[in-house]
DRENDRENVO-68202 format. One record per atom (N, C-alpha, C, O): residue in three letters; atom name; x, y, z. Coordinates in nm, 2 decimals, padded with zeros to 4 digits. Each point is the difference from the previous one (the first is absolute). Example, Ala and Ser with C-alpha at 12.3 -4.5 7.8 and 13.67 -1.06 7.14 Angstrom:
// residues 2
{"ALA", "N", {01.32, -00.57, 00.78}}
{"ALA", "CA", {-00.09, 00.12, 00.00}}
{"ALA", "C", {00.09, 00.12, 00.00}}
{"ALA", "O", {00.10, 00.00, 00.07}}
{"SER", "N", {-00.14, 00.11, -00.14}}
{"SER", "CA", {00.09, 00.11, 00.00}}
{"SER", "C", {-00.08, 00.11, 00.08}}
{"SER", "O", {00.05, 00.11, 00.01}}
// end
This chain:
// residues 115
{"GLN", "N", {00.12, -00.12, 00.01}}
{"GLN", "CA", {-00.11, 00.12, -00.03}}
{"GLN", "C", {00.08, 00.09, -00.02}}
{"GLN", "O", {00.12, -00.02, 00.01}}
{"VAL", "N", {-00.17, 00.15, -00.06}}
{"VAL", "CA", {00.11, 00.12, -00.02}}
{"VAL", "C", {-00.10, 00.14, 00.03}}
{"VAL", "O", {-00.10, 00.03, -00.05}}
{"GLN", "N", {00.15, 00.04, 00.14}}
{"GLN", "CA", {-00.09, 00.12, 00.03}}
{"GLN", "C", {00.06, 00.13, -00.09}}
{"GLN", "O", {00.12, 00.01, -00.02}}
{"LEU", "N", {-00.20, 00.07, -00.03}}
{"LEU", "CA", {00.11, 00.11, -00.04}}
{"LEU", "C", {-00.11, 00.15, 00.01}}
{"LEU", "O", {-00.12, 00.01, -00.01}}
{"VAL", "N", {00.21, 00.08, 00.04}}
{"VAL", "CA", {-00.05, 00.14, 00.06}}
{"VAL", "C", {00.11, 00.08, -00.12}}
{"VAL", "O", {00.12, -00.01, -00.03}}
{"GLU", "N", {-00.19, 00.05, 00.00}}
{"GLU", "CA", {00.06, 00.13, -00.10}}
{"GLU", "C", {-00.04, 00.15, 00.05}}
{"GLU", "O", {-00.10, 00.05, 00.06}}
{"SER", "N", {00.22, 00.00, -00.10}}
{"SER", "CA", {00.02, 00.15, 00.07}}
{"SER", "C", {00.03, 00.08, -00.06}}
{"SER", "O", {00.06, -00.04, -00.10}}
{"GLY", "N", {-00.08, 00.21, 00.11}}
{"GLY", "CA", {00.08, 00.08, -00.11}}
{"GLY", "C", {-00.11, 00.08, -00.10}}
{"GLY", "O", {00.04, 00.10, -00.06}}
{"GLY", "N", {-00.16, -00.14, 00.04}}
{"GLY", "CA", {-00.07, 00.07, -00.07}}
{"GLY", "C", {-00.01, 00.15, 00.06}}
{"GLY", "O", {00.05, 00.04, 00.10}}
{"GLY", "N", {-00.15, 00.03, -00.21}}
{"GLY", "CA", {00.01, 00.10, 00.03}}
{"GLY", "C", {-00.05, 00.13, -00.12}}
{"GLY", "O", {-00.05, -00.03, -00.10}}
{"LEU", "N", {00.08, 00.15, 00.12}}
{"LEU", "CA", {-00.06, 00.15, -00.13}}
{"LEU", "C", {00.11, 00.00, -00.03}}
{"LEU", "O", {00.07, -00.03, 00.11}}
{"VAL", "N", {00.00, 00.04, -00.23}}
{"VAL", "CA", {00.12, 00.10, -00.07}}
{"VAL", "C", {-00.08, 00.05, -00.10}}
{"VAL", "O", {-00.12, -00.02, -00.03}}
{"GLN", "N", {00.26, 00.13, -00.01}}
{"GLN", "CA", {-00.07, 00.09, -00.12}}
{"GLN", "C", {00.06, -00.10, -00.14}}
{"GLN", "O", {00.11, -00.05, -00.01}}
{"PRO", "N", {-00.20, 00.03, -00.10}}
{"PRO", "CA", {00.07, 00.01, -00.12}}
{"PRO", "C", {00.14, 00.04, -00.04}}
{"PRO", "O", {00.03, 00.12, -00.02}}
{"GLY", "N", {00.06, -00.25, 00.01}}
{"GLY", "CA", {00.16, 00.02, -00.07}}
{"GLY", "C", {00.07, -00.04, 00.17}}
{"GLY", "O", {00.12, 00.03, 00.03}}
{"GLY", "N", {-00.19, -00.07, 00.06}}
{"GLY", "CA", {00.03, -00.02, 00.14}}
{"GLY", "C", {00.04, -00.14, 00.00}}
{"GLY", "O", {-00.02, -00.09, -00.09}}
{"SER", "N", {00.11, 00.09, 00.25}}
{"SER", "CA", {00.03, -00.14, 00.04}}
{"SER", "C", {-00.08, -00.04, 00.06}}
{"SER", "O", {-00.09, 00.08, 00.05}}
{"LEU", "N", {00.10, -00.24, -00.04}}
{"LEU", "CA", {-00.07, -00.05, 00.15}}
{"LEU", "C", {00.05, -00.14, 00.02}}
{"LEU", "O", {00.04, -00.06, -00.10}}
{"SER", "N", {-00.04, -00.01, 00.22}}
{"SER", "CA", {00.09, -00.14, -00.01}}
{"SER", "C", {-00.14, -00.06, 00.10}}
{"SER", "O", {-00.06, 00.06, 00.09}}
{"VAL", "N", {00.02, -00.19, -00.12}}
{"VAL", "CA", {-00.09, -00.12, 00.09}}
{"VAL", "C", {00.05, -00.07, 00.00}}
{"VAL", "O", {00.06, -00.04, -00.10}}
{"SER", "N", {-00.06, -00.02, 00.25}}
{"SER", "CA", {00.09, -00.12, 00.02}}
{"SER", "C", {-00.17, -00.11, 00.10}}
{"SER", "O", {-00.12, 00.03, 00.03}}
{"CYS", "N", {00.22, -00.15, -00.04}}
{"CYS", "CA", {-00.06, -00.12, 00.01}}
{"CYS", "C", {00.05, -00.11, 00.10}}
{"CYS", "O", {00.08, -00.08, -00.04}}
{"ALA", "N", {-00.13, 00.09, 00.15}}
{"ALA", "CA", {00.08, -00.10, 00.09}}
{"ALA", "C", {-00.09, -00.10, 00.03}}
{"ALA", "O", {-00.12, 00.01, 00.04}}
{"ALA", "N", {00.19, -00.11, -00.06}}
{"ALA", "CA", {00.01, -00.16, 00.03}}
{"ALA", "C", {00.00, -00.07, 00.10}}
{"ALA", "O", {00.11, -00.01, 00.05}}
{"SER", "N", {-00.22, -00.05, 00.01}}
{"SER", "CA", {00.02, -00.09, 00.13}}
{"SER", "C", {-00.03, -00.13, 00.01}}
{"SER", "O", {-00.11, -00.03, -00.05}}
{"GLY", "N", {00.20, -00.09, 00.09}}
{"GLY", "CA", {00.00, -00.14, -00.10}}
{"GLY", "C", {00.09, 00.00, 00.00}}
{"GLY", "O", {00.07, 00.09, 00.03}}
{"SER", "N", {-00.03, -00.23, -00.06}}
{"SER", "CA", {00.12, -00.06, -00.05}}
{"SER", "C", {00.00, -00.02, -00.18}}
{"SER", "O", {-00.10, 00.00, -00.08}}
{"GLY", "N", {00.24, -00.01, 00.06}}
{"GLY", "CA", {00.04, -00.01, -00.14}}
{"GLY", "C", {-00.04, 00.11, -00.08}}
{"GLY", "O", {-00.02, -00.04, -00.12}}
{"PHE", "N", {00.00, 00.15, 00.12}}
{"PHE", "CA", {00.04, 00.11, -00.06}}
{"PHE", "C", {00.06, 00.02, -00.15}}
{"PHE", "O", {-00.06, 00.02, -00.11}}
{"SER", "N", {00.20, -00.04, 00.15}}
{"SER", "CA", {00.10, -00.03, -00.10}}
{"SER", "C", {-00.06, -00.08, -00.15}}
{"SER", "O", {00.05, 00.01, -00.11}}
{"THR", "N", {-00.18, -00.09, 00.17}}
{"THR", "CA", {00.02, -00.12, -00.11}}
{"THR", "C", {-00.16, 00.04, -00.06}}
{"THR", "O", {-00.08, -00.08, -00.04}}
{"TYR", "N", {00.09, 00.19, 00.04}}
{"TYR", "CA", {-00.18, 00.09, -00.02}}
{"TYR", "C", {00.03, 00.05, -00.13}}
{"TYR", "O", {00.11, 00.07, 00.00}}
{"THR", "N", {-00.19, -00.08, -00.12}}
{"THR", "CA", {00.01, 00.15, -00.08}}
{"THR", "C", {-00.07, 00.08, 00.07}}
{"THR", "O", {-00.10, -00.03, 00.05}}
{"MET", "N", {00.16, 00.15, -00.06}}
{"MET", "CA", {-00.07, 00.11, 00.08}}
{"MET", "C", {-00.07, 00.09, -00.14}}
{"MET", "O", {00.07, -00.01, -00.10}}
{"SER", "N", {-00.20, 00.10, 00.08}}
{"SER", "CA", {-00.07, 00.11, -00.05}}
{"SER", "C", {-00.01, 00.09, 00.03}}
{"SER", "O", {-00.02, 00.02, 00.12}}
{"TRP", "N", {00.02, 00.06, -00.19}}
{"TRP", "CA", {-00.15, 00.12, 00.02}}
{"TRP", "C", {-00.12, 00.04, -00.08}}
{"TRP", "O", {00.01, 00.08, -00.09}}
{"TYR", "N", {-00.07, -00.12, 00.12}}
{"TYR", "CA", {-00.15, 00.09, -00.09}}
{"TYR", "C", {-00.04, 00.07, 00.09}}
{"TYR", "O", {00.00, 00.03, 00.12}}
{"ARG", "N", {-00.09, 00.02, -00.29}}
{"ARG", "CA", {-00.09, 00.13, 00.12}}
{"ARG", "C", {-00.13, -00.04, -00.10}}
{"ARG", "O", {-00.01, -00.08, -00.09}}
{"GLN", "N", {-00.10, 00.20, 00.15}}
{"GLN", "CA", {-00.13, -00.01, -00.06}}
{"GLN", "C", {-00.01, 00.18, 00.02}}
{"GLN", "O", {00.03, 00.09, 00.08}}
{"ALA", "N", {-00.09, -00.11, -00.19}}
{"ALA", "CA", {-00.04, 00.18, -00.04}}
{"ALA", "C", {-00.21, -00.03, 00.02}}
{"ALA", "O", {-00.07, -00.10, -00.01}}
{"PRO", "N", {00.02, 00.23, 00.05}}
{"PRO", "CA", {-00.12, -00.04, 00.03}}
{"PRO", "C", {-00.10, -00.04, -00.15}}
{"PRO", "O", {00.03, 00.05, -00.11}}
{"GLY", "N", {-00.09, -00.11, 00.12}}
{"GLY", "CA", {-00.07, -00.07, -00.14}}
{"GLY", "C", {00.08, -00.07, -00.11}}
{"GLY", "O", {-00.02, -00.01, -00.12}}
{"LYS", "N", {00.12, -00.05, 00.22}}
{"LYS", "CA", {00.12, -00.02, -00.12}}
{"LYS", "C", {00.03, -00.20, 00.07}}
{"LYS", "O", {-00.03, -00.05, 00.11}}
{"GLN", "N", {00.10, -00.01, -00.20}}
{"GLN", "CA", {00.01, -00.12, 00.07}}
{"GLN", "C", {00.14, 00.01, 00.06}}
{"GLN", "O", {00.07, 00.09, -00.04}}
{"ARG", "N", {-00.01, -00.17, 00.15}}
{"ARG", "CA", {00.12, -00.01, 00.07}}
{"ARG", "C", {00.08, -00.07, -00.14}}
{"ARG", "O", {-00.02, -00.09, -00.07}}
{"GLU", "N", {00.16, 00.21, 00.06}}
{"GLU", "CA", {00.08, -00.06, -00.05}}
{"GLU", "C", {00.13, -00.06, 00.01}}
{"GLU", "O", {00.01, -00.04, 00.12}}
{"LEU", "N", {00.07, 00.03, -00.17}}
{"LEU", "CA", {00.15, -00.05, 00.06}}
{"LEU", "C", {00.09, 00.11, 00.00}}
{"LEU", "O", {00.01, 00.06, -00.11}}
{"VAL", "N", {00.06, -00.01, 00.21}}
{"VAL", "CA", {00.12, 00.12, -00.08}}
{"VAL", "C", {00.12, -00.04, 00.00}}
{"VAL", "O", {00.07, 00.04, -00.10}}
{"ALA", "N", {-00.01, -00.15, 00.22}}
{"ALA", "CA", {00.13, -00.03, -00.02}}
{"ALA", "C", {00.03, -00.11, 00.05}}
{"ALA", "O", {-00.08, -00.03, 00.09}}
{"ALA", "N", {00.16, -00.04, -00.11}}
{"ALA", "CA", {00.03, -00.16, 00.07}}
{"ALA", "C", {00.10, -00.02, 00.04}}
{"ALA", "O", {00.07, 00.00, -00.10}}
{"ILE", "N", {00.01, -00.03, 00.23}}
{"ILE", "CA", {00.10, -00.07, -00.02}}
{"ILE", "C", {00.02, -00.15, 00.05}}
{"ILE", "O", {-00.06, -00.04, 00.10}}
{"VAL", "N", {00.13, -00.02, -00.17}}
{"VAL", "CA", {00.00, -00.17, 00.04}}
{"VAL", "C", {00.13, -00.03, 00.13}}
{"VAL", "O", {00.05, 00.10, 00.05}}
{"ARG", "N", {-00.01, -00.22, -00.02}}
{"ARG", "CA", {00.05, 00.02, 00.12}}
{"ARG", "C", {00.13, -00.02, -00.05}}
{"ARG", "O", {00.07, -00.05, 00.09}}
{"GLY", "N", {-00.01, 00.06, -00.19}}
{"GLY", "CA", {00.14, 00.00, -00.06}}
{"GLY", "C", {00.02, 00.16, 00.00}}
{"GLY", "O", {00.11, 00.05, 00.03}}
{"GLY", "N", {-00.24, 00.02, -00.08}}
{"GLY", "CA", {00.05, 00.11, 00.04}}
{"GLY", "C", {-00.03, 00.10, -00.19}}
{"GLY", "O", {00.03, 00.11, -00.01}}
{"ASN", "N", {-00.08, -00.18, -00.06}}
{"ASN", "CA", {-00.06, 00.05, -00.16}}
{"ASN", "C", {-00.10, 00.05, 00.06}}
{"ASN", "O", {-00.05, -00.03, 00.11}}
{"THR", "N", {00.02, 00.15, -00.22}}
{"THR", "CA", {-00.11, 00.06, 00.03}}
{"THR", "C", {-00.06, -00.02, -00.10}}
{"THR", "O", {00.04, -00.07, -00.09}}
{"ASN", "N", {-00.21, 00.16, 00.07}}
{"ASN", "CA", {-00.04, 00.03, -00.16}}
{"ASN", "C", {-00.11, 00.09, 00.07}}
{"ASN", "O", {-00.08, -00.03, 00.09}}
{"TYR", "N", {00.08, 00.15, -00.15}}
{"TYR", "CA", {-00.12, 00.13, -00.04}}
{"TYR", "C", {-00.13, -00.01, -00.13}}
{"TYR", "O", {00.00, -00.01, -00.12}}
{"ALA", "N", {-00.10, 00.03, 00.23}}
{"ALA", "CA", {-00.07, 00.07, -00.10}}
{"ALA", "C", {00.05, 00.10, -00.08}}
{"ALA", "O", {00.06, 00.09, 00.05}}
{"ASP", "N", {-00.10, -00.09, -00.25}}
{"ASP", "CA", {00.06, 00.10, -00.05}}
{"ASP", "C", {00.00, 00.18, 00.03}}
{"ASP", "O", {00.08, 00.09, -00.02}}
{"SER", "N", {-00.21, -00.09, 00.08}}
{"SER", "CA", {-00.02, 00.15, 00.06}}
{"SER", "C", {00.07, 00.06, 00.12}}
{"SER", "O", {00.03, 00.12, 00.00}}
{"VAL", "N", {00.00, -00.19, 00.07}}
{"VAL", "CA", {00.11, 00.05, 00.08}}
{"VAL", "C", {00.16, -00.10, -00.02}}
{"VAL", "O", {00.06, -00.04, 00.10}}
{"LYS", "N", {-00.02, 00.03, -00.21}}
{"LYS", "CA", {00.13, -00.02, -00.02}}
{"LYS", "C", {00.09, 00.11, -00.03}}
{"LYS", "O", {-00.03, 00.09, -00.09}}
{"GLY", "N", {00.17, -00.10, 00.18}}
{"GLY", "CA", {00.05, 00.13, -00.02}}
{"GLY", "C", {-00.03, 00.11, 00.14}}
{"GLY", "O", {00.07, 00.09, 00.03}}
{"ARG", "N", {-00.21, -00.13, 00.03}}
{"ARG", "CA", {-00.06, 00.10, 00.07}}
{"ARG", "C", {00.02, -00.07, 00.16}}
{"ARG", "O", {00.04, 00.06, 00.10}}
{"PHE", "N", {-00.08, -00.17, -00.11}}
{"PHE", "CA", {-00.01, -00.08, 00.14}}
{"PHE", "C", {00.11, -00.12, 00.02}}
{"PHE", "O", {00.01, -00.08, -00.09}}
{"THR", "N", {00.06, 00.07, 00.21}}
{"THR", "CA", {00.10, -00.12, 00.01}}
{"THR", "C", {-00.04, -00.09, 00.13}}
{"THR", "O", {-00.01, 00.05, 00.11}}
{"ILE", "N", {-00.02, -00.16, -00.13}}
{"ILE", "CA", {-00.04, -00.12, 00.11}}
{"ILE", "C", {00.13, -00.06, 00.06}}
{"ILE", "O", {00.10, -00.03, -00.06}}
{"SER", "N", {-00.12, 00.02, 00.16}}
{"SER", "CA", {00.13, -00.06, 00.10}}
{"SER", "C", {00.03, -00.08, 00.11}}
{"SER", "O", {-00.02, 00.07, 00.10}}
{"ARG", "N", {00.05, -00.19, -00.07}}
{"ARG", "CA", {-00.04, -00.04, 00.14}}
{"ARG", "C", {00.11, -00.02, 00.06}}
{"ARG", "O", {00.11, 00.00, -00.06}}
{"ASP", "N", {-00.11, -00.01, 00.22}}
{"ASP", "CA", {00.07, -00.03, 00.10}}
{"ASP", "C", {-00.01, -00.08, 00.05}}
{"ASP", "O", {-00.07, 00.01, 00.10}}
{"ASN", "N", {00.14, -00.17, -00.12}}
{"ASN", "CA", {-00.05, -00.12, 00.07}}
{"ASN", "C", {00.02, -00.01, 00.12}}
{"ASN", "O", {-00.06, -00.08, 00.07}}
{"VAL", "N", {00.14, 00.16, -00.02}}
{"VAL", "CA", {00.02, 00.01, 00.19}}
{"VAL", "C", {-00.09, 00.09, 00.06}}
{"VAL", "O", {-00.06, -00.02, 00.11}}
{"LYS", "N", {00.05, 00.11, -00.17}}
{"LYS", "CA", {-00.15, 00.05, 00.08}}
{"LYS", "C", {-00.14, -00.02, -00.08}}
{"LYS", "O", {-00.09, 00.08, 00.02}}
{"ASN", "N", {00.08, -00.19, -00.12}}
{"ASN", "CA", {-00.11, -00.05, 00.00}}
{"ASN", "C", {-00.12, 00.10, -00.05}}
{"ASN", "O", {-00.12, 00.01, 00.03}}
{"THR", "N", {00.20, 00.08, -00.15}}
{"THR", "CA", {-00.06, 00.12, 00.00}}
{"THR", "C", {00.00, -00.01, -00.16}}
{"THR", "O", {00.07, -00.08, -00.05}}
{"VAL", "N", {-00.15, 00.17, -00.03}}
{"VAL", "CA", {00.02, 00.03, -00.19}}
{"VAL", "C", {-00.08, 00.16, 00.01}}
{"VAL", "O", {-00.10, 00.05, 00.06}}
{"TYR", "N", {00.20, -00.02, -00.15}}
{"TYR", "CA", {-00.05, 00.14, -00.02}}
{"TYR", "C", {-00.04, 00.06, -00.14}}
{"TYR", "O", {00.04, -00.04, -00.11}}
{"LEU", "N", {-00.12, 00.13, 00.13}}
{"LEU", "CA", {-00.02, 00.09, -00.15}}
{"LEU", "C", {00.03, 00.12, -00.01}}
{"LEU", "O", {-00.08, 00.08, 00.04}}
{"GLN", "N", {00.21, -00.04, -00.12}}
{"GLN", "CA", {00.02, 00.15, 00.00}}
{"GLN", "C", {-00.01, 00.03, -00.13}}
{"GLN", "O", {00.05, -00.05, -00.10}}
{"MET", "N", {-00.16, 00.18, 00.16}}
{"MET", "CA", {-00.06, 00.06, -00.15}}
{"MET", "C", {00.06, 00.10, 00.01}}
{"MET", "O", {00.07, 00.05, 00.09}}
{"ASN", "N", {-00.11, 00.01, -00.24}}
{"ASN", "CA", {00.11, 00.11, -00.03}}
{"ASN", "C", {-00.10, 00.05, -00.15}}
{"ASN", "O", {-00.08, -00.06, -00.07}}
{"ASN", "N", {00.13, 00.23, 00.07}}
{"ASN", "CA", {-00.10, 00.03, -00.11}}
{"ASN", "C", {-00.13, -00.07, 00.03}}
{"ASN", "O", {-00.03, -00.11, -00.06}}
{"LEU", "N", {-00.07, 00.18, 00.17}}
{"LEU", "CA", {-00.06, -00.11, -00.03}}
{"LEU", "C", {-00.15, 00.13, -00.07}}
{"LEU", "O", {00.00, 00.12, 00.02}}
{"LYS", "N", {-00.07, -00.17, -00.06}}
{"LYS", "CA", {-00.12, 00.05, -00.10}}
{"LYS", "C", {-00.16, -00.05, 00.06}}
{"LYS", "O", {-00.03, -00.11, 00.05}}
{"PRO", "N", {-00.04, 00.22, -00.08}}
{"PRO", "CA", {-00.17, 00.01, 00.06}}
{"PRO", "C", {-00.03, -00.15, -00.06}}
{"PRO", "O", {-00.01, -00.05, 00.11}}
{"GLU", "N", {-00.02, -00.04, -00.18}}
{"GLU", "CA", {-00.04, -00.19, -00.05}}
{"GLU", "C", {00.13, -00.08, 00.10}}
{"GLU", "O", {00.03, -00.11, -00.03}}
{"ASP", "N", {00.04, 00.18, 00.13}}
{"ASP", "CA", {00.05, -00.09, 00.10}}
{"ASP", "C", {-00.09, -00.02, 00.13}}
{"ASP", "O", {00.03, -00.08, 00.09}}
{"THR", "N", {-00.14, 00.16, -00.11}}
{"THR", "CA", {-00.03, -00.01, 00.09}}
{"THR", "C", {-00.09, -00.11, 00.03}}
{"THR", "O", {-00.05, -00.06, -00.10}}
{"ALA", "N", {00.02, 00.01, 00.24}}
{"ALA", "CA", {-00.04, -00.17, 00.01}}
{"ALA", "C", {00.07, -00.04, 00.14}}
{"ALA", "O", {00.10, 00.04, 00.06}}
{"VAL", "N", {-00.21, -00.16, -00.02}}
{"VAL", "CA", {00.08, -00.04, 00.11}}
{"VAL", "C", {00.06, -00.09, -00.03}}
{"VAL", "O", {-00.03, -00.08, -00.09}}
{"TYR", "N", {00.12, 00.08, 00.15}}
{"TYR", "CA", {00.14, -00.10, -00.01}}
{"TYR", "C", {00.00, -00.17, 00.07}}
{"TYR", "O", {-00.08, 00.01, 00.09}}
{"TYR", "N", {00.12, -00.11, -00.11}}
{"TYR", "CA", {00.00, -00.09, 00.07}}
{"TYR", "C", {00.08, -00.13, -00.05}}
{"TYR", "O", {-00.01, -00.06, -00.11}}
{"CYS", "N", {00.11, 00.04, 00.23}}
{"CYS", "CA", {00.05, -00.06, 00.01}}
{"CYS", "C", {00.02, -00.16, -00.01}}
{"CYS", "O", {00.03, -00.04, 00.11}}
{"ASN", "N", {-00.05, -00.04, -00.19}}
{"ASN", "CA", {-00.05, -00.18, -00.02}}
{"ASN", "C", {00.17, -00.06, 00.00}}
{"ASN", "O", {00.10, 00.05, -00.06}}
{"ALA", "N", {-00.14, -00.17, 00.15}}
{"ALA", "CA", {00.10, -00.07, -00.01}}
{"ALA", "C", {-00.02, -00.18, -00.08}}
{"ALA", "O", {-00.11, -00.06, 00.01}}
{"GLN", "N", {00.19, 00.02, -00.05}}
{"GLN", "CA", {-00.06, -00.12, -00.09}}
{"GLN", "C", {00.10, -00.11, -00.03}}
{"GLN", "O", {00.09, 00.00, -00.09}}
{"ARG", "N", {-00.13, -00.12, 00.18}}
{"ARG", "CA", {00.13, -00.10, -00.02}}
{"ARG", "C", {-00.08, -00.13, -00.07}}
{"ARG", "O", {-00.10, 00.05, -00.03}}
{"TRP", "N", {00.09, -00.13, 00.00}}
{"TRP", "CA", {-00.04, -00.13, -00.07}}
{"TRP", "C", {-00.17, 00.06, -00.03}}
{"TRP", "O", {-00.04, 00.06, -00.10}}
{"SER", "N", {-00.04, -00.10, 00.19}}
{"SER", "CA", {-00.19, 00.00, -00.02}}
{"SER", "C", {-00.03, 00.12, 00.13}}
{"SER", "O", {-00.11, 00.05, 00.01}}
{"SER", "N", {00.21, -00.04, 00.06}}
{"SER", "CA", {00.02, 00.11, 00.10}}
{"SER", "C", {00.00, 00.10, -00.05}}
{"SER", "O", {00.09, 00.05, -00.07}}
{"GLU", "N", {-00.22, 00.05, 00.15}}
{"GLU", "CA", {00.01, 00.17, -00.04}}
{"GLU", "C", {-00.07, 00.06, 00.09}}
{"GLU", "O", {-00.11, -00.04, 00.05}}
{"TYR", "N", {00.19, 00.18, 00.00}}
{"TYR", "CA", {-00.04, 00.04, 00.07}}
{"TYR", "C", {00.02, 00.17, -00.06}}
{"TYR", "O", {00.07, 00.04, -00.09}}
{"TRP", "N", {-00.19, 00.05, 00.20}}
{"TRP", "CA", {-00.04, 00.13, -00.03}}
{"TRP", "C", {00.07, 00.10, 00.13}}
{"TRP", "O", {00.02, -00.02, 00.12}}
{"GLY", "N", {00.00, 00.14, -00.20}}
{"GLY", "CA", {-00.02, 00.09, 00.13}}
{"GLY", "C", {-00.13, 00.09, 00.02}}
{"GLY", "O", {-00.11, -00.01, -00.07}}
{"GLN", "N", {00.13, 00.11, 00.17}}
{"GLN", "CA", {-00.13, 00.05, -00.02}}
{"GLN", "C", {-00.03, 00.09, -00.07}}
{"GLN", "O", {-00.11, 00.04, 00.01}}
{"GLY", "N", {00.21, 00.04, -00.09}}
{"GLY", "CA", {00.03, 00.10, -00.04}}
{"GLY", "C", {00.04, 00.12, -00.02}}
{"GLY", "O", {-00.02, 00.03, 00.12}}
{"THR", "N", {00.05, 00.05, -00.16}}
{"THR", "CA", {00.05, 00.14, 00.02}}
{"THR", "C", {-00.05, 00.14, -00.09}}
{"THR", "O", {00.06, 00.00, -00.11}}
{"GLN", "N", {-00.13, 00.08, 00.13}}
{"GLN", "CA", {-00.01, 00.11, -00.11}}
{"GLN", "C", {00.10, 00.09, -00.01}}
{"GLN", "O", {00.05, 00.06, 00.09}}
{"VAL", "N", {00.00, -00.05, -00.27}}
{"VAL", "CA", {00.07, 00.11, 00.00}}
{"VAL", "C", {-00.06, 00.07, -00.12}}
{"VAL", "O", {00.00, -00.03, -00.12}}
{"THR", "N", {-00.03, 00.11, 00.17}}
{"THR", "CA", {-00.06, 00.14, -00.10}}
{"THR", "C", {00.08, 00.09, -00.06}}
{"THR", "O", {00.09, 00.06, 00.06}}
{"VAL", "N", {-00.12, -00.05, -00.17}}
{"VAL", "CA", {00.14, 00.11, -00.09}}
{"VAL", "C", {-00.08, 00.12, -00.02}}
{"VAL", "O", {-00.08, -00.01, -00.09}}
{"SER", "N", {00.08, 00.12, 00.13}}
{"SER", "CA", {-00.10, 00.14, -00.04}}
{"SER", "C", {00.07, 00.09, 00.03}}
{"SER", "O", {00.10, -00.01, 00.07}}
{"SER", "N", {-00.15, 00.13, -00.16}}
{"SER", "CA", {00.05, 00.13, 00.05}}
{"SER", "C", {-00.12, 00.10, 00.10}}
{"SER", "O", {00.03, 00.10, 00.05}}
// end
């Protein structure tokens, strides 16, 4: 069983930066693929970025070059650094942990990009 707790969301102006974190409890964190998803009002949840146990990453086209996902397997934490934020990045951001048939979600953290 894994519990995920996101933090770091908030309000930021267009062009600004924000970092969100996801702290995981439970064992085996380093073996999980960790991902960030987001869901904007009226839209489906979408994958933003993922990082596998070996450290390889992948990103949605809409965030490539602006967002960076990273993980600290000692602190059991995954991060999402978001730069050059745009109003269309406004959404609830969710942390996801996946390993084999097990999948866990955090409660989400709101990110609002507005002037």
